[in-house]
C-alpha positions as CSV (number, residue, x, y, z in Angstrom):
1,M,13.1,3.0,-5.3
2,L,14.2,2.6,-1.6
3,L,13.2,-1.3,-1.0
4,R,15.2,-1.9,-4.3
5,A,17.9,-0.7,-2.9
6,E,18.0,-3.0,-0.1
7,G,16.8,-6.1,-2.2
8,L,13.1,-6.4,-1.4
9,H,9.7,-5.9,-3.7
10,S,6.3,-4.0,-2.7
11,G,2.6,-4.8,-3.4
12,T,-0.4,-3.5,-2.5
13,Q,-2.3,-5.6,0.4
14,M,-6.3,-5.4,-0.9
15,A,-7.9,-7.3,2.4
16,W,-7.3,-4.0,4.2
17,A,-10.3,-2.7,2.5
18,T,-12.9,-5.2,4.6
19,Y,-11.0,-3.5,7.9
20,H,-10.9,0.5,7.1
21,K,-13.6,0.5,10.7
22,T,-10.7,-1.0,12.2
23,V,-8.2,1.4,10.5
24,A,-10.0,4.5,11.5
25,E,-10.3,4.1,14.4
26,V,-6.6,3.8,14.7
27,L,-5.9,7.3,12.1
28,S,-9.4,9.3,11.6
29,P,-8.8,10.4,8.4
30,P,-10.7,12.6,7.2
31,D,-14.3,13.0,6.1
32,G,-14.8,11.0,3.4
33,L,-11.7,9.5,2.9
34,I,-10.8,5.5,4.3
35,L,-8.3,3.8,4.2
36,F,-8.9,0.7,0.6
37,C,-5.3,-0.7,0.4
38,G,-1.6,-0.9,2.2
39,C,1.2,-1.8,1.0
40,G,3.4,-4.8,1.9
41,S,7.2,-5.6,1.2
42,R,8.5,-8.5,1.1
43,F,12.0,-10.3,-0.2
44,E,11.3,-11.9,-3.9
45,D,9.9,-15.8,-4.6
46,V,11.7,-15.8,-8.3
47,T,10.5,-19.1,-8.2
48,A,6.4,-18.4,-8.0
49,V,5.0,-17.5,-11.5
50,D,4.2,-13.8,-11.1
51,A,1.9,-11.1,-13.5
52,R,3.6,-7.8,-13.3
53,T,2.2,-4.3,-13.7
54,G,2.7,-1.4,-14.7
55,R,2.7,2.0,-11.8
56,A,1.0,5.1,-12.0
57,P,2.4,7.7,-10.8
58,L,3.0,8.2,-7.1
59,D,0.3,11.9,-6.9
60,E,-1.9,9.7,-8.5
61,M,-2.6,6.9,-6.8
62,V,-1.7,8.1,-3.0
63,T,-2.2,10.8,-0.1
64,F,-0.4,12.6,1.7
65,L,-1.9,13.4,5.7
66,D,0.3,15.5,7.8
67,G,-0.4,15.1,11.3
68,L,-1.1,11.6,11.7
């Protein structure tokens, strides 16, 4: 909602899965966890054809790690 309040939209970035080892060197996630995707923000291109999908609840999709 905060992004939308600023006129921005968000989308997943699956390419991060390719670099999960590099990201782990910086974030040091707990054993058994890897970064699978990231989230980017952008201004909407109203001329682009875009497939929209529904959203799952945040607690089903995100694990917050304290102290990172």
